[in-house]
C-alpha positions in Angstrom: -9.8 11.7 -4.6 -11.8 13.6 -7.2 -15.1 13.9 -9.1 -15.1 12.7 -12.7 -15.4 16.3 -13.9 -12.5 17.5 -11.9 -10.4 14.5 -13.0 -11.1 15.2 -16.6 -10.1 18.9 -16.2 -6.9 18.1 -14.4 -6.0 15.0 -16.4 -3.1 16.6 -18.3 -1.5 17.6 -15.0 -1.9 14.2 -13.3 0.9 11.6 -13.2 -0.9 8.3 -13.7 2.4 6.5 -13.3 2.0 7.1 -9.6 -1.5 5.6 -9.3 -1.5 2.4 -7.3 -5.3 2.2 -6.6 -8.3 3.5 -8.4 -11.7 3.4 -6.6 -14.8 4.5 -8.4 -17.8 4.8 -6.0 -21.4 5.0 -6.9 -20.9 3.3 -10.3 -24.6 2.7 -10.7 -25.4 6.4 -10.2 -22.6 7.5 -12.6 -23.8 5.2 -15.3 -27.5 6.3 -14.8 -26.4 9.9 -15.2 -24.6 9.2 -18.5 -21.0 9.3 -17.3 -20.1 6.2 -19.3 -17.7 8.0 -21.7 -15.9 9.7 -18.9 -15.6 6.5 -16.9 -14.3 4.6 -19.9 -11.7 7.3 -20.6 -10.4 7.2 -17.0 -10.3 3.4 -17.0 -8.5 3.3 -20.4 -5.9 5.7 -19.0 -5.2 3.4 -16.1 -5.4 0.4 -18.3 -2.7 2.0 -20.5 -0.5 2.4 -17.5 -1.1 -1.3 -16.6 0.0 -2.5 -20.0 3.1 -0.2 -20.0 4.2 -1.1 -16.5 3.7 -4.8 -17.0 6.8 -4.8 -19.2 8.9 -3.2 -16.5 7.7 -5.4 -13.6 6.2 -2.5 -11.8 3.1 -2.8 -9.6 -0.1 -2.8 -11.6 -2.8 -0.5 -10.3 -5.7 -2.1 -8.6 -9.2 -1.0 -9.8 -12.3 -1.2 -7.7 -15.7 -0.3 -8.9 -18.3 0.1 -6.2 -22.1 0.0 -6.7 -25.1 -0.5 -4.5 -26.8 -2.5 -7.3 -25.8 -4.6 -10.2 -28.1 -3.6 -13.0 -28.0 -4.6 -16.7 -26.4 -1.3 -17.4 -23.5 -2.1 -15.1 -23.3 -5.6 -16.5 -23.0 -4.2 -20.1 -20.4 -1.7 -18.9 -18.3 -4.5 -17.3 -18.6 -6.6 -20.5 -17.4 -3.7 -22.7 -14.8 -2.3 -20.4 -13.1 -5.4 -19.0 -13.4 -7.7 -22.1 -9.7 -7.4 -22.7 -8.5 -6.4 -19.2 
């Protein structure tokens, strides 16, 4: 469990190969507060692990994005982020 800022600072010390679930809460608030780049970076790191582990038959991490609303900003974020997921 971490804030986005904390995750970014500790990223080089985290072992994403051990991640089985990623939950990002308050997605609407994070996007409203311009955390799009940081969110994309985190999701890309997990996505990279998914592609790598698919070849080895390992469990692929589950990603859950939670939001109280589904605004056009969230729709655009989903379209860009999960287009090739």
